[in-house]
Every structure is written in structure tokens, then in C-alpha cells.
Phi, psi and omega in degrees: 000137182264152178322138178105344179282134183303328181299335181280348181243020182239140177295127182287153181279141177296153175264119183256345182220122178270104182236187182299325180294321178292317179298319179292320176301314180299316180297317178296320180295318178299315180298316179297316180299312181293322182292330188304313344279146177221171181247001177198153179205141176244148183307321178301336179289345175247026175068031177235116183274069178228154184272081181219132176230154171234141181221135176204097181294341180275355182052044175090358182278339183219105182304334181291343181269353181289129177237126173240119183232132175259141178051047182289148176217146177273123181270319182217149175230147179213138175070186178209144179217137176252134178205160180288136177233152171227179182204139178298335180273353180229070188299138174082000181250127177226126182218154178284128183231136175274130178223164174298145178286324179226143175220154170248125185236136178236141176198194182234140177273181184292346177266003179086008180272136176290135179234141174234134179239132171260108187242149175219167178055233187298318181297319177299316180299315181294316177303313181298316181300312183289321178293326173304317179303321181293337179263010178078024180245148173247163179299336177300331182291349179266359181271168177299153181305319181294312180299315180300314180298315180297316180292320179294322177297316179299315180297316180300318180294313181297328184261003178068032180263153173247138178056227175080191188293000000 
């Protein structure tokens, strides 16, 4: 989903039942993420308001790096790091964003097992970015009000949108 769609500004619904539809959604998201290519994707980005993220820093080169998490939550944050971010839902925009340097994230995998990740640097940044999507936030929301307003105005104009987020 591209900037301006309501699903991107709405808190996603928790997943209460891991069924074939959830497994298929995860599989489709992984394929979409790799095809983009991207290193993270949240269900709202594919027009599904559910709390599911996929992360793969290897961009499909190493299956062991693929993370699929349902209902992920950040338990702890530590430090701060600024780096340039982009987003598949905000094409062509790259801006420096401050994020935690380290995070502890808990969620459930597709087999229903609870997983906890201690992440730092890029992985921490991706977890924060994707979990923000589940909370209806974009990386633009972390910018100064003036910068955010200018970029949103530019995006609305480029995409032919009126008003909106």
C-alpha cells in the first residue's frame, strides 16, 4: 500500500488464531518483501490490518535470517542511533530517523511459539520501523513537524491525493 491509504494510519488488529490464511499472508508478504527488494514488511503495507511483520536482512539470500512475527511488541529500548530510512509505502523518500540502538522484541512465530529477539543496529531499526506500521505510524512521523509537513505535501501532490495523513 502506498502512502495515503487509511490502512497505513490505523492500528492493526491482533492475530488471535494462526490458521491457513495467516500462513498464506506471511508467505505472500515474504515474497513481496524479497521482490521489492526490501528488508522488512508489515501486513498493513499489503492492505491487511493485522499485526504481522516479516524481516529479512539478507533480502532472501539466507533463509536462516527470515523472521516472521505475529503480534510483535517492543519490550525494551536502549540508546539512540540516527540513520537514513526509506519505506516501500513511501516511495522515493529517504530521511534520517532516530531510533533505539538496541531493542528487545517479543512475538509469536507461525507455529505459535513465543519468540524473543535481542536486536541492535539495523535489525533493531527494522523491528521498530515495522512495528510502527502496525501502530499506524510511518517513518515520516519521526521527523520534525516542518519536515514532515513538507514531505507529506509533496507526497500528496505526487500521488494526486487531497488532504489526508
